[in-house]
C-alpha positions in Angstrom: 9.9 52.4 9.2 12.4 53.8 6.3 10.7 55.3 3.2 10.4 52.8 0.4 11.8 53.6 -2.8 9.5 52.0 -5.7 11.7 52.8 -8.6 13.7 50.3 -10.5 16.4 48.5 -8.3 20.1 48.6 -9.7 22.9 46.2 -9.2 24.9 48.5 -6.8 25.5 47.9 -2.9 23.1 50.7 -2.0 20.3 48.7 -3.6 20.3 45.9 -1.2 20.8 48.2 2.0 16.9 48.4 3.0 16.3 44.9 4.2 13.1 45.8 6.1 11.3 46.5 2.9 11.6 42.9 1.5 10.8 41.7 5.1 7.8 43.8 5.1 6.4 42.4 1.8 7.1 39.1 2.9 5.0 39.6 6.3 2.3 40.9 3.9 2.4 37.6 1.7 2.5 35.4 4.9 -0.5 37.3 6.8 -2.6 37.0 3.5 -1.4 33.2 3.4 -2.4 32.7 6.8 -6.2 34.0 6.0 -6.4 31.6 3.3 -5.1 28.3 5.3 -7.3 29.2 8.4 -10.3 29.4 5.9 -11.0 33.2 6.7 -10.4 33.8 2.8 -11.6 31.8 0.3 -11.6 31.6 -3.4 -13.5 34.3 -4.6 -13.2 36.6 -1.9 -12.0 39.9 -1.9 -9.4 41.4 -0.2 -9.5 44.7 1.5 -8.6 47.6 -0.7 -4.8 48.5 -0.8 -4.9 51.6 1.5 -7.1 49.7 4.0 -5.0 46.5 3.8 -1.9 48.7 4.5 -3.5 50.3 7.6 -4.8 47.1 8.9 -1.4 45.3 8.7 0.4 48.4 9.6 3.0 48.4 6.5 3.3 50.7 3.6 1.1 50.9 0.4 4.1 49.7 -1.7 4.9 46.8 0.3 1.3 45.7 0.1 1.1 46.3 -3.7 4.4 44.2 -4.0 3.0 41.4 -2.0 -0.1 41.3 -4.4 2.4 41.1 -7.3 3.9 38.1 -5.7 0.6 36.4 -5.0 -0.8 37.2 -8.4 2.3 35.4 -10.2 1.5 32.3 -8.1 -1.9 32.5 -8.9 -3.5 33.0 -5.5 -4.9 36.1 -6.2 -6.2 38.3 -9.1 -6.9 41.9 -9.9 -9.3 44.1 -11.7 -9.3 47.4 -12.2 -12.0 49.6 -12.6 -15.4 50.3 -10.6 -17.7 48.3 -9.4 -18.6 44.8 -7.7 -16.0 43.3 -10.2 -13.0 45.5 -9.3 -10.6 45.0 -6.6 -8.2 42.0 -5.8 -9.9 38.5 -5.0 -8.6 35.1 -3.8 -8.2 33.1 -7.2 -8.5 29.5 -7.7 -4.9 28.2 -8.8 -5.3 26.5 -12.2 -3.3 23.2 -12.4 -1.0 24.5 -14.9 0.2 27.0 -12.3 0.6 24.5 -9.8 2.5 22.5 -12.2 4.8 25.1 -13.4 6.0 25.9 -9.8 6.7 22.4 -8.9 8.5 21.7 -12.0 10.5 24.5 -11.2 11.6 23.9 -7.4 11.8 20.0 -8.8 14.6 21.3 -11.3 16.4 23.6 -8.7 16.1 21.2 -5.7 18.7 18.8 -7.0 16.6 15.6 -5.4 18.6 12.5 -5.3 17.6 10.3 -8.4 16.6 7.4 -6.0 14.0 9.9 -4.3 12.7 10.9 -7.8 12.4 7.4 -8.6 10.3 6.3 -5.5 8.1 9.4 -5.8 7.2 8.7 -9.5 6.6 5.0 -8.6 4.3 6.1 -6.2 2.2 8.8 -8.1 2.3 6.5 -11.4 1.6 3.4 -10.0 -1.6 5.1 -8.4 -2.7 6.6 -11.8 -2.6 3.7 -13.9 -4.3 1.6 -11.1 -7.1 4.4 -10.8 -7.2 4.3 -14.8 -7.3 0.5 -14.9 -10.5 0.7 -12.2 -12.6 2.9 -14.7 -11.2 2.3 -18.4 -12.3 4.7 -20.7 -11.2 4.8 -24.4 -11.3 8.3 -24.8 -9.6 9.1 -22.0 -6.8 6.8 -23.1 -6.6 8.1 -26.3 -3.5 10.5 -25.5 -1.7 7.4 -24.5 -2.2 5.4 -27.7 -1.0 8.7 -29.6 1.7 8.9 -27.6 3.0 4.9 -28.4 2.2 5.8 -32.1 4.7 8.6 -31.9 7.2 6.8 -30.1 7.0 4.0 -33.1 7.5 6.8 -35.5 10.4 8.8 -33.8 13.0 5.7 -34.5 16.3 7.2 -34.3 15.1 10.6 -33.2 15.5 10.6 -29.5 14.1 14.0 -28.7 10.9 13.0 -30.7 10.6 10.0 -28.6 11.2 11.8 -25.5 8.6 14.2 -25.9 6.4 11.1 -26.9 7.4 9.3 -24.0 6.6 12.6 -21.5 3.4 12.7 -23.4 2.6 8.9 -22.5 3.1 9.6 -19.1 1.3 12.8 -18.8 -2.0 10.9 -20.5 -2.0 8.0 -18.4 -1.6 10.6 -15.3 -4.6 12.4 -16.7 -6.7 9.1 -17.3 -6.4 8.5 -13.8 -8.6 11.4 -13.0 -6.8 12.5 -10.1 -5.7 16.2 -10.6 -3.1 16.5 -7.8 -1.6 13.4 -8.8 -1.2 14.6 -12.3 0.0 17.7 -11.7 2.8 16.4 -9.5 3.5 13.6 -12.3 3.5 16.2 -15.2 6.0 18.3 -12.8 8.5 15.7 -12.0 8.5 14.3 -15.8 8.7 17.7 -17.2 11.4 19.0 -14.8 13.5 15.8 -15.7 12.7 16.0 -19.4 16.1 17.7 -20.6 18.3 15.2 -18.3 16.4 12.0 -19.7 17.1 13.5 -23.4 20.7 13.8 -22.5 20.8 10.4 -21.1 19.2 8.9 -24.2 21.9 10.8 -26.3 24.7 9.2 -24.3 23.3 5.7 -24.8 25.3 3.5 -27.3 22.4 1.2 -27.2 19.7 3.2 -28.1 17.7 0.4 -30.2 17.7 -2.0 -27.4 16.6 0.5 -24.7 13.8 2.1 -27.2 12.5 -1.5 -27.7 12.5 -2.2 -23.9 10.7 1.1 -23.1 8.0 0.4 -26.2 7.2 -3.2 -24.6 6.8 -2.0 -21.4 4.8 1.2 -22.3 2.4 -1.6 -24.4 2.2 -3.7 -21.5 1.0 -1.0 -19.2 -1.4 -0.1 -21.7 -2.8 -3.7 -21.8 -3.0 -3.8 -18.2 -5.2 -0.9 -18.1 -7.6 -2.0 -20.9 -7.8 -5.2 -19.3 -8.9 -3.7 -15.9 -6.0 -4.9 -13.8 -5.4 -2.4 -11.4 -2.7 -4.4 -9.6 -1.4 -5.6 -12.5 -0.9 -2.2 -14.1 0.6 -0.8 -11.1 3.1 -3.3 -10.7 4.3 -2.8 -14.3 4.5 0.8 -13.8 6.8 0.7 -10.9 8.9 -2.1 -13.0 9.0 0.2 -16.0 10.1 3.6 -14.2 12.9 1.7 -12.2 14.2 -0.2 -15.0 14.2 3.0 -17.2 16.3 4.8 -14.7 18.8 1.7 -14.3 19.2 1.7 -18.3 20.2 5.4 -18.2 23.5 5.7 -16.3 24.2 9.0 -17.5 21.1 10.2 -15.6 22.2 9.3 -12.2 25.9 8.5 -12.2 26.8 8.4 -8.3 23.8 7.2 -7.1 23.2 4.3 -9.8 23.6 2.0 -7.0 20.3 3.3 -5.5 18.3 2.5 -8.6 18.0 -1.1 -9.4 16.4 -2.9 -12.2 13.4 -4.9 -10.7 11.1 -7.5 -12.3 7.6 -7.9 -12.1 6.5 -11.1 -10.3 4.9 -13.9 -12.4 1.4 -14.1 -12.7 1.5 -17.8 -11.8 3.6 -17.1 -8.7 1.6 -17.6 -5.4 3.0 -14.5 -3.7 1.2 -12.3 -6.1 
């Protein structure tokens, strides 16, 4: 195995030659991940000391050090220097903020079709509003009400409206009580925040679209307050699909994939 340079990397060709170095630290990451996925390592468990781990995996200490840096950045492990029981590297419980951060970046970089994003949001947010409606709690819904007030006050300020719109969807996801659904919902909505704002600015009928959005938000909130889980889920699906259909600048070439929908009439036997 070639010696590993732990110094700073330059941009010249020579810096890219030792490919084995990158493969080695990735192998260390994979080995630790395998122990976690198999249940051998759990939250709070210590990893072997750096020197011992390098010997066990038959890799260099710099490779182990780099792997631990990567895992620490991902929130998978935490390290503490010093002596005693609290020192060393331990498996950490990734906070929801870290998960949301990584999901948001991957969603922003993956260039998913808008139709796929819409379907994902419908699935997630319909679930959230239904959960919130089954266990209505005024305190948990306070954030959604505050967001509606902020949207009302935004007026022509599309940036402020977009921020409050994001806060509304985030608050309802949190009110649903499913932390994984909340993390995914927040990641998707925040990844799309700049694109949605640009689409808002491209509108020539902003007032009309804003009024539609506000009416739909209030309808969702009213259904949750009434404990109507099925109605809230239908309204959320309608709102998300219609919102994208009203924003042609957001989906461009795939506009035909995002058709407006209408919530079935409550008096309809098919509901």
